[in-house]
Backbone as CSV, one residue per row, in Angstrom:
resi,resn,N_x,N_y,N_z,CA_x,CA_y,CA_z,C_x,C_y,C_z
1,MET,42.800,-9.020,23.255,43.782,-9.819,22.626,45.303,-9.124,22.442
2,PRO,46.395,-9.346,23.533,47.320,-7.976,23.596,48.564,-8.820,22.168
3,THR,49.509,-7.209,21.786,50.603,-7.821,20.855,51.288,-6.564,21.234
4,THR,52.784,-6.665,20.869,53.752,-5.689,20.868,54.858,-5.965,19.797
5,LEU,55.482,-4.908,19.444,56.501,-4.547,18.626,58.028,-4.750,19.138
6,ALA,58.016,-4.938,20.660,59.217,-4.942,21.419,59.656,-6.011,21.107
7,SER,61.601,-5.419,21.089,62.107,-6.876,20.630,62.008,-8.142,21.821
8,ALA,62.386,-9.450,21.070,62.090,-10.218,22.155,63.021,-10.232,23.426
9,HIS,64.348,-10.384,23.062,65.076,-9.734,24.163,65.214,-8.516,25.346
10,GLU,64.168,-7.844,24.386,64.169,-7.133,26.281,63.392,-7.407,27.173
11,ALA,64.342,-6.793,28.408,63.667,-7.189,29.456,62.484,-6.325,29.993
12,THR,62.331,-5.220,30.045,61.574,-4.075,29.997,61.393,-3.813,28.709
13,PRO,60.313,-4.310,27.569,59.631,-4.106,26.827,58.842,-2.373,26.578
14,ASP,59.437,-1.579,25.359,58.485,-0.627,24.971,57.950,0.605,25.877
15,VAL,58.959,0.415,27.328,58.716,1.517,28.167,59.796,2.583,28.130
16,THR,58.966,3.347,28.065,60.275,5.066,27.793,61.099,4.660,28.691
17,ARG,62.652,4.710,27.795,63.882,4.921,28.780,64.454,6.499,28.929
18,THR,64.512,6.867,30.436,64.925,8.180,30.768,66.231,8.452,29.709
19,GLY,66.253,9.741,30.069,67.695,10.372,29.285,67.583,10.435,27.791
20,ALA,66.307,9.423,27.311,65.717,9.943,25.812,65.131,11.848,25.679
21,ARG,65.992,11.889,24.359,65.466,12.871,24.175,63.783,13.217,24.101
22,ARG,63.164,13.663,24.435,61.849,13.928,24.008,61.533,15.332,22.888
23,ARG,60.296,14.917,22.351,60.027,15.891,21.583,59.474,16.963,22.144
24,SER,59.456,18.367,21.744,59.028,19.653,22.338,58.992,20.500,21.070
25,ASP,57.943,19.414,20.218,57.273,20.746,18.785,55.681,20.799,19.178
26,ALA,55.281,21.306,18.363,53.958,21.569,18.685,52.957,20.474,18.310
27,SER,53.136,19.653,18.166,52.072,18.250,17.718,52.097,18.037,18.978
28,LEU,50.948,16.618,19.265,50.151,16.077,20.118,51.020,15.778,21.245
29,VAL,52.478,14.775,20.785,53.328,14.165,21.463,54.254,15.261,22.248
30,GLY,54.931,16.315,21.767,55.360,17.277,22.451,54.779,17.945,22.854
31,GLN,53.317,18.405,22.688,52.114,18.964,24.127,51.972,17.465,25.474
32,LEU,52.571,16.711,24.262,51.933,15.497,26.374,53.694,15.527,26.951
33,ASN,54.706,15.948,25.894,56.187,15.765,26.424,56.009,17.354,27.663
34,ALA,55.476,18.461,26.906,55.819,19.586,27.889,54.650,19.705,28.849
35,GLU,53.646,18.982,28.940,52.509,18.372,30.000,53.129,17.979,31.213
36,TRP,54.059,16.913,30.869,54.365,15.623,31.457,55.969,16.862,32.120
37,SER,56.699,17.503,31.595,57.281,18.823,32.087,57.396,19.347,33.096
38,ARG,55.842,20.036,33.215,55.069,20.877,34.011,54.576,20.077,35.334
39,LEU,53.974,18.560,35.012,53.489,17.926,36.114,54.582,17.405,36.628
40,GLY,56.211,17.043,36.468,57.034,16.884,37.119,57.651,17.945,38.258
41,ALA,57.476,19.023,37.529,58.171,20.391,38.253,56.582,21.219,38.989
42,ASP,55.756,20.229,39.143,54.724,21.097,40.328,55.017,20.013,41.446
43,PRO,54.712,21.105,42.244,55.272,20.658,44.236,54.213,19.450,44.297
44,ARG,52.803,20.196,43.926,51.821,18.911,44.293,51.956,17.799,44.088
45,THR,52.776,17.923,42.752,52.467,16.102,42.408,53.682,15.227,43.491
46,GLU,54.317,15.934,43.756,55.188,15.036,45.048,54.505,14.322,45.814
47,SER,53.280,14.654,47.050,52.904,14.264,48.154,51.939,13.743,47.395
48,VAL,51.347,13.427,46.048,51.113,12.436,45.263,51.698,11.419,44.927
49,VAL,52.800,11.458,44.183,53.736,10.161,44.298,54.405,9.834,46.060
50,ALA,54.747,10.359,46.779,54.583,9.737,48.076,53.682,8.905,48.746
51,GLY,52.350,9.551,48.275,51.079,8.870,48.448,51.546,7.115,48.206
52,TRP,51.873,7.412,46.505,51.567,6.166,45.814,52.458,5.381,46.625
53,ALA,53.747,5.722,47.061,54.614,4.811,47.292,54.301,4.219,48.929
54,ALA,53.781,4.874,49.546,53.169,4.493,51.200,52.189,3.016,50.518
55,ARG,51.377,3.421,49.803,50.383,2.540,49.767,51.198,1.228,48.367
56,HIS,51.906,1.227,48.268,52.480,0.282,47.064,54.014,0.593,47.092
57,PRO,54.670,-1.406,47.472,55.617,-1.113,48.272,56.198,-1.377,46.577
58,GLU,55.690,-1.798,45.831,56.766,-1.671,44.166,57.417,-0.223,43.853
59,LEU,56.748,0.780,44.065,56.922,2.264,44.059,57.961,3.166,45.279
60,THR,58.481,1.969,46.254,59.195,2.589,47.515,60.148,3.181,47.135
61,GLY,60.364,4.391,47.539,61.425,5.442,47.405,61.187,6.406,46.391
62,CYS,59.942,6.371,45.761,59.593,7.232,44.383,58.973,8.987,45.242
63,LEU,59.483,9.673,44.872,58.985,10.718,45.604,58.677,12.022,44.597
64,ALA,58.830,11.378,43.362,58.617,12.425,42.347,57.774,11.615,41.218
65,LEU,57.583,12.199,40.055,57.504,11.412,38.765,58.215,10.790,38.360
66,GLY,59.928,12.052,38.219,60.901,11.534,37.794,61.400,10.102,38.467
67,ASP,61.146,9.936,39.969,61.769,8.748,40.281,61.181,7.674,39.520
68,VAL,59.716,7.597,39.390,59.011,6.941,38.871,59.585,5.906,37.738
69,GLU,59.432,7.227,36.845,60.626,6.825,35.130,62.089,6.136,35.577
70,LEU,62.654,6.464,36.613,64.038,5.903,36.758,63.573,4.260,37.155
71,ALA,62.394,4.584,38.715,62.458,2.970,38.379,62.112,2.027,37.617
72,VAL,61.067,2.069,36.412,60.654,1.502,35.921,61.996,0.874,34.360
73,ALA,62.674,2.271,34.246,64.008,2.526,33.477,64.874,0.834,33.969
74,GLY,65.164,0.621,34.969,66.021,0.524,35.909,65.558,-1.179,36.245
75,ALA,64.676,-1.032,36.214,63.702,-2.459,36.924,64.043,-3.502,35.743
76,ASP,64.286,-5.180,35.837,63.863,-5.911,34.956,62.235,-6.281,34.742
77,GLY,62.037,-7.307,34.301,60.979,-7.208,33.716,59.544,-7.452,34.298
78,GLU,59.617,-8.284,35.716,58.783,-8.759,36.521,58.787,-7.503,37.570
79,GLN,59.897,-6.815,37.776,59.509,-5.706,38.684,58.703,-4.427,37.873
80,ALA,59.637,-4.656,36.855,58.126,-3.044,35.220,56.906,-3.792,35.621
81,ASP,56.621,-5.046,35.326,55.272,-4.984,35.824,54.742,-4.790,37.086
82,ARG,55.330,-5.161,38.035,54.700,-4.526,39.367,54.326,-3.356,39.383
83,ILE,55.444,-2.714,38.962,55.265,-1.023,38.869,54.499,-0.536,38.187
84,LEU,54.284,-1.023,36.988,52.949,-0.828,35.706,52.160,-0.897,36.476
85,LEU,51.579,-2.489,37.290,50.381,-2.890,37.970,49.663,-2.312,39.172
86,ALA,50.750,-1.702,39.679,50.446,-0.793,40.473,49.801,0.402,40.400
87,LEU,50.776,1.196,39.541,49.987,2.217,38.504,48.982,1.980,38.027
88,LEU,48.216,1.241,37.817,46.862,0.890,36.776,46.030,0.594,37.584
89,ARG,46.482,-0.092,39.108,45.492,0.026,40.542,45.233,1.040,40.467
90,LEU,46.313,2.182,40.592,45.546,3.073,40.959,44.433,4.277,40.007
91,THR,45.266,3.900,38.596,44.082,4.604,37.730,42.681,3.384,37.826
92,ARG,42.883,2.741,37.961,41.208,2.073,38.076,40.695,2.582,39.402
93,ALA,41.286,3.252,40.686,40.728,3.678,41.237,40.032,5.096,41.281
94,GLY,40.487,5.895,40.524,40.219,7.450,40.046,41.124,8.066,39.674
95,ASP,42.716,7.679,40.319,43.914,8.677,40.246,44.259,8.649,38.680
96,SER,44.227,10.068,38.037,43.951,10.299,36.721,45.732,10.341,36.147
97,LEU,46.388,11.084,37.696,47.698,10.892,37.134,48.829,9.514,37.394
98,ALA,47.981,8.691,37.796,48.850,7.425,37.758,48.701,6.975,36.028
99,GLY,47.120,6.991,36.028,47.197,6.740,34.372,47.715,7.532,33.023
100,ARG,47.888,8.952,33.596,48.776,9.952,32.896,50.349,9.268,33.210
101,THR,50.757,8.700,34.124,52.337,8.190,34.209,52.530,7.000,33.610
102,VAL,51.240,6.357,33.289,51.716,4.947,32.353,51.294,5.392,30.849
103,LEU,50.819,6.268,30.672,50.593,7.074,29.115,51.910,7.547,29.133
104,GLN,52.837,8.281,29.850,54.217,8.859,29.429,54.863,7.832,29.147
105,LEU,55.150,7.051,30.147,55.800,5.425,30.111,55.925,4.472,28.820
106,MET,54.981,4.909,28.423,54.176,3.949,26.780,54.096,4.984,26.163
107,LEU,54.355,6.348,25.746,54.196,6.904,25.098,55.226,7.020,23.810
108,GLY,56.448,6.460,23.744,57.650,6.032,22.662,56.825,4.877,21.743
109,LYS,56.048,4.180,22.686,55.390,2.881,21.920,54.809,3.021,21.020
110,ALA,53.690,3.950,21.603,52.674,4.569,20.265,53.014,5.447,19.478
111,VAL,53.973,6.261,19.419,54.647,6.553,18.248,55.251,5.885,17.335
112,ARG,55.745,4.867,18.119,56.250,4.222,16.881,55.094,3.003,16.255
113,ILE,54.296,2.881,16.851,53.224,2.487,16.380,52.611,2.910,15.579
114,ALA,52.483,4.680,15.382,51.936,5.180,14.211,53.028,5.340,12.745
115,MET,54.275,5.181,13.303,55.503,5.706,12.391,55.268,4.489,11.383
116,ALA,54.890,3.343,12.150,54.982,1.761,11.480,54.112,1.999,10.477
117,ARG,53.060,2.610,11.192,51.302,3.204,9.733,51.428,4.002,8.442
118,ALA,52.910,4.321,8.470,53.095,5.745,7.768,52.818,5.525,6.403
119,GLY,52.007,6.334,5.601,51.243,6.287,4.584,49.661,5.853,4.201
120,ARG,49.581,5.325,5.963,47.945,5.410,5.645,47.309,6.599,5.721
121,ASP,47.624,7.201,6.571,47.591,8.439,7.272,48.146,9.503,7.281
122,THR,48.283,10.787,7.676,49.130,11.692,8.229,49.625,11.479,9.776
123,ARG,51.017,12.080,9.829,51.602,11.462,11.002,50.785,12.003,12.136
124,PRO,50.460,13.023,11.907,49.738,14.003,13.185,48.407,13.134,13.730
125,SER,47.427,12.397,12.243,46.541,11.721,12.476,46.976,10.686,12.837
126,LEU,47.625,9.863,13.096,48.214,8.386,12.631,48.420,8.498,14.608
127,GLU,49.014,9.704,14.929,49.669,10.107,16.411,48.670,9.945,17.445
128,HIS,47.634,11.073,17.061,46.759,10.902,17.393,45.220,9.716,18.098
129,THR,45.500,8.748,16.959,44.852,7.292,16.810,45.717,6.618,17.695
130,ALA,46.902,6.833,17.695,47.887,5.782,18.766,47.715,5.962,20.010
131,VAL,47.953,7.101,20.388,47.603,8.213,21.719,46.023,7.512,22.457
132,ALA,45.149,8.168,21.446,43.841,7.447,21.641,43.402,5.875,22.185
133,ALA,44.213,5.163,21.823,43.999,3.731,22.005,44.667,3.436,22.638
134,LEU,46.202,4.151,22.969,47.114,3.773,24.174,46.089,4.188,25.794
135,TRP,45.678,5.041,25.374,44.825,5.704,26.640,43.597,4.824,26.946
136,THR,42.714,4.199,25.978,41.689,3.414,26.391,41.975,2.029,26.383
137,THR,43.397,1.627,26.069,44.020,0.414,26.624,44.350,0.327,28.370
138,ILE,44.732,1.944,28.619,45.298,1.978,30.132,44.573,1.698,30.954
139,ALA,43.255,2.813,30.235,41.952,2.934,31.246,41.232,1.421,31.480
140,THR,41.147,0.768,30.388,40.927,-0.759,30.486,41.212,-2.161,30.754
141,TYR,42.646,-1.851,31.033,43.428,-3.136,31.334,43.495,-4.084,32.352
142,PRO,42.979,-5.147,31.690,42.328,-5.937,32.461,43.454,-6.899,33.077
143,ILE,43.554,-6.007,34.790,45.008,-6.393,35.511,44.540,-7.953,36.022
144,GLU,43.541,-8.014,36.080,43.612,-9.633,37.207,44.053,-11.043,35.827
145,ARG,43.727,-10.246,35.159,43.829,-11.282,33.597,44.557,-11.296,33.212
146,ARG,45.870,-9.898,32.944,46.717,-10.081,32.629,47.721,-9.446,33.324
147,PRO,48.450,-10.232,34.849,49.533,-9.847,35.429,51.264,-9.762,34.867
148,ALA,51.127,-10.140,33.820,52.426,-10.200,33.604,52.655,-9.969,31.918
149,ARG,54.254,-9.628,31.948,54.423,-8.820,30.399,53.319,-7.770,30.188
150,VAL,52.941,-6.450,31.146,52.279,-5.652,30.989,52.328,-5.047,30.054
151,ALA,53.609,-4.189,30.285,54.071,-3.365,28.640,53.790,-4.353,27.248
152,ALA,53.858,-5.119,27.324,53.989,-5.706,26.148,52.531,-5.940,25.656
153,ASN,51.623,-6.080,26.889,50.456,-6.430,26.094,49.569,-4.853,26.057
154,ILE,49.762,-3.968,26.986,49.459,-3.075,26.276,49.582,-2.103,24.942
155,ALA,51.152,-2.405,24.861,51.797,-2.179,23.369,50.525,-3.292,22.247
156,MET,50.708,-4.530,22.894,49.908,-5.158,21.502,48.531,-4.824,21.587
157,GLU,47.972,-4.077,22.863,46.301,-4.468,22.680,46.181,-2.811,21.546
158,THR,47.017,-2.125,21.870,47.511,-0.577,21.278,47.450,-0.635,19.897
159,LEU,48.350,-1.496,19.432,48.310,-2.068,17.969,47.404,-2.224,17.074
160,ARG,46.452,-3.099,18.133,45.229,-3.748,17.601,44.352,-2.785,17.650
161,ALA,44.062,-1.981,18.214,43.133,-1.007,18.204,43.364,-0.092,17.188
162,VAL,44.629,0.593,17.000,45.310,1.586,15.690,44.757,0.797,14.474
163,THR,44.893,-0.639,14.379,44.794,-1.660,13.354,43.315,-1.437,12.702
164,THR,42.322,-1.820,14.015,41.136,-1.627,13.569,40.967,-0.847,13.166
165,GLU,41.257,0.856,13.612,40.723,2.002,13.422,41.467,2.467,11.883
166,LEU,42.151,2.034,11.702,42.637,2.184,10.357,41.843,1.715,9.480
167,THR,41.434,0.135,9.498,40.874,-0.616,8.391,39.515,-0.928,8.435
168,HIS,38.973,0.023,9.805,37.912,-0.147,9.486,37.186,-1.486,9.303
169,GLN,37.663,-2.087,9.534,37.165,-4.071,9.247,37.441,-4.518,10.747
170,LEU,36.235,-4.756,11.432,36.280,-5.557,12.866,35.949,-7.167,12.658
171,SER,36.682,-8.186,12.969,36.671,-9.183,12.903,36.634,-10.142,14.069
172,GLU,35.756,-10.842,14.832,35.661,-11.493,15.974,35.783,-12.691,16.096
173,THR,35.688,-13.309,14.369,35.990,-15.210,14.254,37.561,-15.358,13.991
174,PRO,38.251,-16.269,14.782,39.517,-16.618,14.595,39.399,-17.092,12.760
175,THR,40.456,-16.915,12.108,40.387,-17.336,11.129,41.059,-18.596,10.642
176,SER,40.542,-19.464,9.726,40.497,-20.858,9.671,42.225,-21.181,9.356
177,PRO,42.766,-22.333,9.285,44.251,-22.702,9.482,44.677,-22.335,8.158
178,ASP,43.932,-22.495,7.056,44.453,-22.334,5.548,44.650,-20.946,5.396
179,VAL,43.584,-19.930,5.947,43.974,-18.334,5.879,44.755,-17.904,6.247
180,LEU,45.072,-18.808,7.833,46.804,-18.166,8.051,47.878,-17.925,6.930
181,ALA,47.544,-19.905,6.619,48.999,-20.542,5.952,49.175,-19.219,4.798
182,ALA,48.179,-18.594,3.908,47.990,-17.673,3.138,47.991,-16.057,3.159
183,ASP,48.101,-16.254,5.000,48.279,-14.521,5.035,49.875,-14.196,5.286
184,LEU,50.353,-15.833,5.653,51.527,-15.389,5.508,53.033,-15.984,4.414
185,ALA,51.775,-15.933,3.487,52.458,-15.987,2.009,52.552,-14.231,1.762
186,PRO,53.808,-14.014,0.707,54.167,-12.718,0.091,52.421,-12.319,-0.186
187,LEU,52.089,-11.000,-0.025,50.774,-10.478,-0.383,51.558,-9.396,-0.994
188,PRO,50.387,-9.174,-2.402,50.767,-8.352,-3.012,50.481,-6.768,-2.584
189,PRO,50.368,-5.433,-2.839,50.472,-4.262,-1.910,48.724,-4.466,-2.017
190,SER,48.031,-4.456,-2.955,46.287,-4.327,-2.800,45.739,-5.038,-1.625
191,SER,46.269,-6.425,-1.293,45.478,-6.699,-0.252,46.052,-6.777,0.914
192,ARG,47.300,-6.458,1.394,48.140,-5.370,2.253,47.414,-5.349,3.218
193,THR,46.719,-4.401,3.434,46.088,-3.708,4.126,44.938,-5.038,4.823
194,THR,43.908,-5.643,4.360,43.082,-6.508,4.859,43.568,-7.603,5.471
195,ALA,45.004,-8.011,4.574,45.515,-9.611,5.166,46.069,-8.812,6.615
196,ASP,46.885,-7.766,6.718,47.222,-7.372,7.776,46.764,-7.344,8.952
197,HIS,45.062,-6.925,8.363,44.207,-6.810,9.461,43.903,-8.131,10.074
198,GLU,43.453,-9.019,9.504,43.543,-10.486,9.298,44.535,-11.516,10.462
199,LEU,45.927,-11.305,9.778,46.918,-11.867,10.775,46.882,-11.292,11.790
200,LEU,46.871,-9.924,12.366,46.472,-9.504,13.541,45.679,-9.745,14.307
201,ASN,44.326,-10.005,13.575,43.256,-10.431,14.836,43.462,-12.079,15.192
202,LEU,44.252,-12.431,14.485,44.217,-14.090,14.234,45.249,-13.956,15.441
203,LEU,46.176,-13.364,15.388,47.464,-13.752,16.246,47.172,-12.860,17.521
204,THR,46.418,-11.876,17.853,46.058,-11.655,18.874,45.052,-12.284,19.314
205,TRP,44.052,-12.893,18.807,43.455,-13.594,19.773,44.212,-15.295,20.399
206,ALA,45.296,-15.515,19.282,46.302,-16.544,19.623,47.058,-16.249,20.970
207,VAL,47.519,-15.092,20.975,48.030,-14.309,22.561,46.746,-14.609,23.733
208,ASP,45.599,-13.931,23.300,45.084,-13.760,24.256,44.295,-15.133,25.019
209,GLU,44.522,-16.436,24.175,44.189,-17.669,24.537,45.243,-18.443,25.367
210,GLY,46.766,-17.946,25.232,47.575,-18.233,25.597,48.270,-19.169,24.839
211,THR,48.220,-19.449,23.476,49.052,-20.105,22.734,50.232,-19.943,22.367
212,ILE,50.098,-18.381,21.988,51.739,-18.637,21.636,52.208,-16.892,22.609
213,THR,53.306,-16.358,22.721,53.586,-15.706,23.494,53.306,-14.373,22.826
214,ALA,53.341,-12.751,23.282,53.252,-11.150,22.852,54.422,-11.530,21.645
215,ALA,55.636,-11.566,22.355,56.656,-11.735,21.455,56.727,-12.758,20.006
216,ASP,56.659,-14.112,20.405,56.298,-14.811,19.481,55.455,-14.098,18.100
217,ALA,53.945,-13.574,18.380,53.343,-12.673,17.955,53.553,-11.729,17.185
218,THR,54.956,-10.973,17.498,55.239,-9.743,17.162,56.494,-10.141,16.200
219,LEU,56.855,-11.047,16.808,58.175,-11.498,15.509,57.460,-12.041,14.291
220,ILE,56.649,-12.694,14.245,55.446,-13.062,13.101,55.515,-11.892,12.145
221,LEU,54.568,-11.174,12.933,54.020,-9.532,12.257,55.445,-8.815,11.623
222,ASP,56.513,-8.890,12.305,57.980,-8.309,11.422,57.795,-8.857,10.374
223,ILE,58.187,-10.465,10.748,59.028,-11.071,9.631,57.979,-10.920,8.220
224,TYR,56.756,-11.126,8.420,55.959,-11.379,7.189,55.163,-10.627,6.757
225,THR,54.810,-9.315,7.384,54.161,-8.255,7.212,54.510,-7.102,8.102
226,PRO,55.618,-6.504,7.639,56.491,-5.903,8.252,56.038,-4.240,7.661
227,ALA,56.116,-3.115,8.178,55.095,-1.547,8.125,55.873,-1.418,7.099
228,PRO,55.063,-0.639,6.124,56.129,-0.047,4.876,57.236,0.643,4.888
229,GLY,58.407,0.570,4.354,59.278,0.771,4.261,60.029,0.244,5.376
230,THR,59.880,-1.022,5.768,60.687,-1.892,6.773,60.424,-3.286,6.348
231,ASP,62.027,-3.517,6.450,62.437,-4.874,5.717,61.528,-6.002,6.298
232,GLY,61.545,-7.150,6.401,61.015,-8.123,7.280,61.891,-8.956,6.999
233,GLY,61.966,-10.573,7.124,62.995,-11.988,6.951,63.884,-11.642,7.955
234,SER,65.225,-11.431,7.559,66.187,-11.347,8.654,66.638,-10.453,8.645
235,ALA,65.903,-9.200,8.226,66.203,-7.835,8.968,65.290,-7.727,10.165
236,ALA,63.960,-8.176,10.561,63.250,-8.544,10.837,63.767,-9.227,12.339
237,ALA,64.518,-10.066,12.149,65.179,-11.157,12.556,66.522,-10.445,13.583
238,GLU,66.950,-9.561,12.920,67.941,-9.010,13.459,67.455,-7.773,14.202
239,ARG,66.204,-7.393,13.872,66.029,-6.043,15.065,65.503,-6.325,16.433
240,HIS,65.211,-7.763,16.442,64.822,-9.009,17.858,65.543,-9.320,18.285
241,GLY,67.005,-8.954,17.723,68.273,-9.858,17.939,68.602,-11.306,17.972
242,LEU,67.544,-11.550,17.320,67.739,-13.111,16.663,68.372,-13.517,15.573
243,SER,69.032,-14.902,15.095,69.436,-14.735,13.616,68.454,-15.123,12.832
244,TRP,68.663,-15.048,11.499,67.753,-15.712,10.664,67.143,-17.168,10.573
245,PRO,68.278,-17.934,10.714,67.692,-19.495,11.496,66.779,-19.240,12.409
246,ALA,67.176,-18.674,13.813,66.696,-19.220,14.753,65.306,-18.452,14.747
247,ALA,64.958,-16.943,14.193,63.736,-16.401,13.822,62.660,-17.400,12.948
248,ARG,63.543,-17.693,11.948,62.614,-18.968,11.649,62.036,-19.858,11.539
249,GLN,63.107,-20.772,12.857,62.126,-21.978,13.625,61.556,-21.551,14.702
250,ARG,61.696,-20.458,15.351,60.402,-19.648,16.078,59.434,-19.215,15.698
251,ALA,59.332,-18.678,14.914,57.791,-18.367,13.920,57.331,-19.264,13.785
252,SER,58.226,-20.379,12.704,57.350,-21.893,12.091,56.959,-22.402,13.063
253,ARG,57.376,-22.461,14.581,56.653,-22.886,15.920,55.591,-22.692,16.199
254,ALA,55.694,-21.125,16.193,54.318,-20.235,16.785,53.091,-20.423,15.948
255,VAL,53.731,-20.365,14.410,52.353,-20.368,13.402,52.041,-22.119,13.865
256,ARG,52.665,-22.933,13.815,52.293,-24.713,13.968,51.262,-24.457,15.109
257,LYS,51.679,-23.983,16.414,50.455,-23.738,17.527,49.372,-23.434,17.113
258,VAL,49.507,-22.036,16.828,48.387,-21.346,16.365,47.120,-22.195,15.242
259,ALA,47.422,-23.065,14.137,46.996,-23.702,13.349,46.633,-24.744,14.231
260,ALA,47.185,-25.385,14.846,46.755,-26.218,15.744,45.561,-26.182,16.997
261,HIS,45.929,-25.136,17.766,44.749,-24.231,18.323,43.549,-24.013,17.602
262,VAL,43.385,-23.389,16.245,42.637,-23.202,15.825,41.558,-24.268,15.403
263,ARG,42.257,-25.373,14.892,41.416,-26.323,14.516,40.901,-26.950,15.327
264,ALA,41.739,-27.054,16.706,40.899,-27.353,17.661,39.856,-26.986,18.032
265,ASP,39.664,-25.425,17.895,38.706,-24.553,18.151,37.330,-24.846,17.518
266,VAL,37.762,-24.982,15.923,36.304,-24.942,15.524,35.773,-26.084,15.428
267,PRO,34.172,-26.431,15.662,33.638,-27.571,15.725,33.343,-28.501,14.510
268,ALA,33.735,-29.885,14.738,33.222,-30.638,13.484,32.357,-30.408,13.153
269,ALA,32.398,-30.889,11.431,30.753,-30.428,10.958,29.413,-31.343,11.750
270,ALA,29.027,-31.378,11.525,27.395,-31.818,11.892,27.176,-33.291,10.923
């Protein structure tokens, strides 16, 4: 059940943009960036990338790892999906470099997911959790079932896995409409973690069912249960490139859809 913190108006959500300064410290993220630089400079990777391009038209013209980054950064949403799907298919076939490439493309999103959970663990631990969740998501991504909004879906599932890991509370049953309404109300700090987790599970279930989009789920999360230190409400709307009235209308419409789907999914009492 996928989710994302991407801005709803981005054509290519959550994929690393080239030209951004990368961390080079001793952290896990810094080490991954250093490894990526070494891989990019290794002549042996060029033949691998050329092989990708020969087998996958989406990667035509890519002669090095940096070319793949540029191709994704410069693509629209559909083309970025096709490139990521090609890399995921290569990963499924056993090409570890392809999986490592998707990891690097999505690494910035993993870092933002970790930062959004600040205060729940140390930064190194949060980043380790987010990167591990991201790698697992990449390795198990359901290509045939989710061929669209690939970056958003990877980010959503990574967020779900991180939240599950941090709360240690798994919930497979969709929450009732009444609980949904309660979850969307302002929450006291003491109940915040559990409610965040229940709401996330409910929204990711709704996305997986096709009831709402990953972008709508993200908007609801950002408005009503923002990360610690981050403002919700109108500030969240602005982060999504929406006016506050438009954001409220869009979120309310999505909530109504989820509630209706939950009611339809719950069997009538005997």
